[in-house]
C-alpha positions in Angstrom: 129.8 83.4 59.0 128.3 80.3 57.4 129.2 79.1 53.9 125.8 80.4 52.7 126.4 83.8 54.3 129.8 84.0 52.7 128.3 83.1 49.4 125.7 85.8 49.7 128.4 88.3 50.6 130.4 87.3 47.5 127.3 87.5 45.3 126.6 91.0 46.7 130.1 92.1 45.8 129.8 90.8 42.3 126.4 92.5 41.8 127.8 95.8 43.1 130.8 95.5 40.7 128.7 94.7 37.7 126.2 97.6 38.5 128.9 100.1 39.4 128.9 102.1 36.1 125.1 102.1 35.7 124.1 102.7 39.3 123.2 106.1 40.7 126.3 108.0 41.6 127.6 111.3 42.9 130.6 112.9 41.3 132.4 115.9 42.7 135.7 117.7 42.3 137.4 117.0 45.7 140.2 119.6 45.2 139.1 123.2 44.5 142.6 124.4 43.5 142.6 127.0 46.4 142.5 125.2 49.7 142.7 121.8 51.4 139.1 121.8 52.5 137.9 118.2 52.7 141.5 116.9 53.1 143.7 115.9 56.1 147.5 115.6 56.1 148.6 112.6 58.1 152.0 112.1 59.8 155.1 114.2 59.0 154.3 115.4 55.6 153.9 118.8 53.9 151.5 119.8 51.1 151.3 123.1 49.2 149.0 124.6 46.6 150.9 125.9 43.6 149.1 127.5 40.6 146.0 125.6 41.5 147.7 122.3 41.7 148.6 120.1 44.8 152.3 119.8 45.4 153.4 116.9 47.6 156.2 118.9 48.9 158.1 117.2 51.8 158.2 114.4 54.4 156.7 111.0 54.9 152.9 110.5 55.3 149.8 110.8 53.2 147.1 113.2 52.2 143.6 111.7 52.6 140.1 112.8 51.9 138.1 113.3 55.0 135.4 110.6 54.5 135.6 106.9 54.1 134.2 105.5 50.8 133.2 102.0 49.7 132.6 101.8 45.9 134.0 104.7 44.0 135.7 106.1 40.9 138.8 108.3 41.3 140.0 110.5 38.4 143.1 112.5 38.7 146.2 113.7 36.9 149.7 113.4 38.3 153.3 114.4 37.4 156.5 113.3 39.0 159.0 116.1 39.5 161.9 113.7 40.0 163.2 112.6 36.6 164.1 109.0 37.7 163.5 106.8 40.7 160.3 108.7 41.6 157.9 107.0 44.0 154.5 107.8 45.5 151.1 106.1 45.5 147.4 106.2 45.9 145.9 104.6 49.0 142.3 103.4 48.9 140.0 101.5 51.3 142.8 102.5 53.7 142.9 102.8 57.5 145.3 105.0 59.5 148.1 103.0 61.2 149.0 104.8 64.4 152.7 105.5 64.7 153.3 104.5 61.0 153.8 107.0 58.1 151.5 105.1 55.8 148.1 103.5 56.3 146.9 99.9 56.0 145.0 99.1 52.9 145.5 99.0 49.1 148.1 101.0 47.3 148.0 102.0 43.7 151.6 102.5 42.8 153.1 105.6 41.3 156.7 104.3 41.5 158.8 104.4 38.3 158.3 101.3 36.2 155.4 100.1 38.5 152.9 102.9 37.8 149.4 101.7 38.2 150.1 98.4 39.9 148.0 97.6 43.0 150.5 96.2 45.4 149.6 92.6 46.2 146.8 92.2 43.7 147.7 89.9 40.7 147.1 91.1 37.2 147.7 94.8 37.8 151.2 95.2 36.3 151.2 97.6 33.4 153.7 98.6 30.7 154.0 101.3 28.0 151.1 103.5 29.1 152.9 106.2 31.0 154.2 109.5 29.6 157.6 110.0 31.4 158.2 113.5 32.6 154.7 114.6 31.7 151.2 114.7 33.1 149.5 111.3 33.3 145.7 110.7 33.7 144.5 107.9 35.9 140.9 106.7 36.1 140.4 104.1 38.9 137.1 102.3 39.4 136.7 100.2 42.6 133.5 98.4 43.2 133.0 95.3 45.3 136.0 93.1 44.7 136.7 94.7 41.3 139.4 97.2 40.4 139.6 98.8 36.9 142.3 101.3 35.8 142.4 103.4 32.7 145.8 105.2 32.1 145.9 108.1 29.6 142.7 106.9 28.0 143.7 103.2 27.6 142.5 100.3 29.7 145.4 99.0 31.9 143.5 96.2 33.6 140.1 95.1 35.0 140.6 92.5 37.7 139.0 91.0 40.8 140.4 90.0 44.1 139.9 93.0 46.5 138.8 92.0 50.0 138.9 95.2 52.0 135.5 96.9 51.7 135.7 100.4 53.2 138.3 103.1 53.9 139.9 106.3 53.0 141.3 107.5 49.7 144.6 109.4 49.8 147.9 110.1 48.2 151.2 108.8 49.5 153.9 111.4 50.3 157.4 109.8 50.2 159.5 112.8 49.2 162.9 111.8 50.8 163.3 108.9 48.5 160.6 109.3 45.9 160.6 113.0 45.2 157.9 115.6 44.8 154.7 115.1 42.9 152.0 117.4 41.4 148.3 116.5 41.4 145.3 118.2 39.7 141.8 117.6 38.4 140.9 115.3 41.3 137.3 114.0 41.0 135.7 111.4 43.2 132.5 109.6 42.3 130.7 107.7 45.0 128.8 104.8 43.4 125.4 104.1 44.9 124.8 107.7 45.9 123.3 110.8 44.3 123.3 114.5 45.1 120.1 115.8 46.7 120.6 119.1 45.0 121.3 119.6 41.3 122.8 123.1 41.7 120.2 124.8 39.5 116.7 124.0 40.7 114.6 123.1 43.7 113.8 119.7 42.2 113.4 117.2 45.0 112.8 119.9 47.7 109.7 121.5 49.1 108.5 124.0 51.6 108.2 122.8 55.2 105.1 125.0 55.7 102.3 126.5 53.5 104.5 129.4 52.6 106.3 129.3 49.2 109.9 128.3 49.0 110.9 131.5 47.2 109.9 133.7 50.1 113.2 133.0 51.8 115.2 130.6 49.6 117.2 131.1 46.4 119.8 129.4 44.3 123.0 131.3 43.8 126.3 130.0 42.3 125.1 126.4 42.7 124.3 127.0 46.4 121.1 126.8 48.3 120.9 130.2 50.0 118.6 131.3 52.8 118.0 135.0 52.4 117.1 135.7 56.0 113.6 136.8 55.1 110.7 135.3 56.9 109.6 132.0 55.3 109.5 128.3 55.5 112.1 125.7 56.4 113.3 123.6 53.4 112.8 119.8 53.3 113.4 117.0 50.9 
């Protein structure tokens, strides 16, 4: 593109980064503790669910969420089961690389002594924030060209320099050398989106005909449920 087009793109990135925390957003728990619904295991890797937690059990590959995201906040807790020399990672804005165990894109490191570093992005090395042998809480915000990481409640860094714009989020599985990892409390917030359903009311929805909604629609356990009775279609 032209210089002015590139400048406009850069300005747009900056605006999205600045507005990320105040913009509309949609937060959801992306692991329910019971199944891998919404996730895909890539390459020669094995994942299990143990006591409601994800166990990265064996092989080389990655576990990715099913949908690509652009600007997001990822919150999760992890624990390395190998006492030393453990190694895994978090991929984001990543694209599958056919024939390769790991994707192309950014990697947030979970390697011993490099926890939290985004490989290839200056200013992302951290020290003294990890609880060895215990659970660690990571809170990663990615918006435009910005990456901010909070480790165990403390700011690790807030940097710029990202160039890739869109891709998958996933967890690296590198068990032969890096050992097994446990993951839990995985929440993904997509910045710039909001849920069309609040889980408790018909706010934002209306009957598609003159008949009342309640003649065939109800809300049950945070789900929109059609009862099967005669009634209207539901529309936003």
